[in-house]
N, C-alpha and C positions, 0 to 999 in steps of 0.2 A: 504493500499499500505506499510507499515513499513516494512514488510518483501522483499521488493524489494529495500529498501534504501540503497544508495551507500554510500560508505566511503566520507566524506566531502572533504578530502584533496585530493582526488582521483579526486571526481567532479571538484573541482577547477582547478584541473592540466587540465586535459581535456577542460575546458572551457575557460583556458587561451591559451591553444597550439591545435586550431582547425586543423591546418594541419596533425595533429596524424591521424586523421580519413578522411583524403584527399583522397579518392580512389575512381575510376569508381562505379556506383550503379551497384546494382545487376541485370542483365537481368532474365527477367522471365523462360527463359529455360537455364540455364547457363551449357556450356561445363566443361569437366574436366579442358582445358586449359583455359578459362576463370577464372573458381575457383581457377586454379593455381596461376595466375597472381593476383586476387585479392586479395587472401589471403596471398600472399605472401608481397605484396605491401603494407597491414596493417601491416606486423610484422615487414618489413624493415623499415616503420616508425618508429616503437616502439623501435626496436633494436638500429637504428641510434640515440637515443638520447644519448646513450653510447657513451664513447669517440671512437673513431678507435682504433684499436688493438695496445695495449699498446709498446711503445718501452721497456719497462720491461719483455715482452712476447719474447721468441724464438718460432717461428714456424717450423715444418716440415711435411714432408708429407711423407708416406709410402703407397706403392703399394703391396696388398695381392690378393692374390686368396680365391674366393669365394667358397661356397659349389658347384657351378656348373662349376667352374673353370674361372669365368668372372674376370677381374680384378677390384678391388674397392680400393679406397683410405681412409686411415685411417690418419687424421689430428691430430698433436701434438702440443700441447702448454704447455711450461713449463716455468716457470720464469728465468729471466737471471741469477739470482745468483745461482738458481738449476742447469741449464745447465753447468754452470762452474765448478761447484762441483762434476758434475754427475759422470765423470771419475775416480773421486780420489778413489784410493784405501782404503781409510779409510774413506771415505763416505758409510753408511749404506744403501742398497736399499729402495727404496721411496715408499710408496702407491700412487695409481692411482686410476684415474675414467675415466671409458667409457663413455662418454655423447654421447643421442641420441637424434637428434634435432625433434622439434614439427612441424608440417605441414600437419597435416589429412593424413599422407601418401602419399600425392600426391604433396607436396610443400617444399621451404622453405631450400634449401639444404645449407650446411656450407658454401660451397666457396663464395657463392654468397650473402647471407643472414644471416646466424648464425655464422659467425667468431667471430664478436666484442662480443658476449652473450658467448661463450665458452670461449674466451680468458678471458674474466672479471671473468667468473667461476673458473680459472685456478689461476688469480691473487689474488682473493678476499678469494677463498676458501685455498689457501696456498697448492694446491696439482697440482700434474701434470695430465693434462687431454686430453683425445683421443678422438675423435669425428668420426663417419662412415660416409662416404658419401653413405648410403645405397640406392639403386635405389628406382625409386619412380614408385607409383602406378597412372593411370591403366597401362601405358605401362608395366610395371612389378607388377602383383598384388601379392596378398599373395601366396606362402610364402616366396616371395622373400627378404621382408624387415627384417622378422626374423631371417632368415637364413644368410643374409649379416651381420647381427649384431651378430649374435653368433660366425662367422667364425672371425669376427675381437676380440671379447671375447678370442676365442680361441688361436689366434694370441699372441695377449699380453700375455696371460697366459704362454704359450708355449716358447715365446721370452724372458721371464723376466729377465733373467740374464743379456743378452746382452743390453736389454733396462734399466739396472740397478733399476730394479723395484721387489719389493717383492711381488711373487705370491701369498702369504697367505693375502696380503691388495690389494686387487683390488675390487673395488665397480662399480657400474653401476648407472647411472642416466639418467633422460630424463623427458622432460616437455610435455604435452598434448601428441601428437600420439608417440613421443619420451617416456612419462611413460609407455605407452602399451607396448613399445620393452624393456624397462627396466625390466618391470614386466615378458615379456615373456621371456626373456633371463635369469631371475632368475630361470624361471620353467624349461626351457630346460638345464641349466647347474645341476640343482637337477637330473634330468630325465638321463642325458647323464654323470654323474658322473665327472663333471670335478674336478680335484685336483690340487692343493687346491680349497676349495670350494669357491665361492664370498664371500667377507665380508661384503657387505653392498648393499640395493637396494633405489635408493632415487627416490622417485616418486612425480613429481611434477605436480598437478592438471592433472593426466592419465586419457587418453580415453581407459576405462577398457571394457566395454560392450556393443554390438551392439544393445541388447534390451532396452537399457536404457530408451528410451520413452516410452515403453510400459511398464516398471516395474514402474518407479518413477515418471512420469510426475501426476501432478494434476490439474484438469482443472480449480479448484476454486481458486487455489494458486496464489496470485498476483506476488511472486516471480517467478513461472514458467511460466506464460503468458507473463511476459517482456524477456523471453530468447526463446521464438519462433523461432526467426531467426537464432540464434546461434543452437538450436537444428536440424534446417531444414539443415544447413551447415553441421552439423556432421554427421546425415542420408545420406547425400551425399558421404561424405569422406568413409564412411563405404562399401557403393555400390559401390565406385571407386575400395577400396582397396578388398573385397569380392566378386563381380562380381555384375551385375545389378541386382538387385531384390533379393540378397542372403540376404541383411541384416536382422537378425531375423529368418533365417533358420534353423532347428532343429539341424542341423548337422555341423554346425559350430564348428571349432577345437579351444581349449582354448589356442592354440599358436598364434590365431588370434585375440579372443577375452578371454583376460585372466579373466576377470570377472567370466568366465563359467567354470572355472578349480575346479575339484570336492576336490582334496586334496591340502592344502597349507603347509603341515608339510614338516620339514626340509628345508625350504627357508631362506635366509639370511636375517638379522637383517635389519628392513625396517623404514626408515623416509618416511613418507608420508604429504602432505599439499594440499590443495584446498581452495578455497573462499566459503564464505557462498552463494552466489549468482552466482556460477558457475553450469552450467548445468550438469559437472561431480560429483557435490557433493555428491549425494547421493550413488551413484556407488562407489567412492571413498571411502567414510564412510562405507560402508558396508565391501568391500575388506579388509581395516584396521583391522575392528573388525571380521572379518575371520582370519585374520593373527593371531591376539591375542588369540582368540579362539584354535588356531592351534599350540600353545605355541611358536610362532615367536616373537622375542622383536621388538617392534613396536612403533613408536611416531609419534604420530598423532596431525595435527596443521587444525584447521578450521577456516579462518580469515574472520572477518565480514565485511561486505559493500565491499567486491571485488566480482570481477567475473574472468572469465578465461583470462589468461595473465596479472593479476594486476601488478606485477613486473615489465613487458616490458612497460606496460602502464605508469607507474607511476615509476620509477625507484629510485626515490628519497623521496618517500612519507613515514611516517613511520612505515605503514606497511610492506612495502617493505623492509624496514632497519632490522625491525623485524624478518622477513621470511631468510632473508639473515645470521642473526647472529644465527638462529637456525640451517639451513643447514650447516655453517661453525662448528658448533660443531657437528653435525652427521658426516659431512666428517672427522674431526678430530679424532673422536672416533675411526677410524680402524688405 
């Protein structure tokens, strides 16, 4: 069982805070709405360990049209001192990151769950952060989510001058399902020849491949056996996103499951991280390796003893502090 051993600091933190895992048990046959509530409850418990949105952060909301004409919201989080200097003619345009939230494509909207996390990202990374309130599956399945996110990316790029942003220093970031969307938006920006091109993709334990269970699971692995309940959840997320029974189908588009993309050449510089106990570990490592083999600059971190969402579960533990410092350097590289 050594391969499934959790980081002692994270284990102690969870043991001292049992309320973090205090959510209704999973029913035998869970509907999408029940799954949304359960998973959203877990992430809310984790994210609420962070302080509420800091008074050092200024928030704005922008309403923009998506690919189909529907109105979607883009949240903006800016450090107060940067907001005060934003319109100074002496102030150089700033870099920015567009952050895509996690939640399996079905849950955890920015407004009700992710606001403190993205505000923390803006404050700690020292960068203006924008977050897309993309529409959720299964009510709005693929391709709505990546199209909403790409529409926001185009809007940010095309309106860079009025937003006082440097269009050559725009990055995309996301965790879990949001990591999928950051990856896909990078692929879309390359294919659609967004100019200037994206400067960075930050993929935090990304959900990349709908075939992962079949491709990577080892029945004899203690680590993999410890992740079965997680894998069941993520299989359901894929089915809600792609359509019931579609997970693993031969014709799934790489814009849905970017682990299927044939060519990764010409993509922006990548920062990639995952936990050694994460169900997405192997697909993430494979994608990072393929980026490197495609001559894309890539920085990969695999953190021992932690699983999916470790930084939200244990925001003060040493591994999380290490990850945040690595992320900060990656953000500041643009």
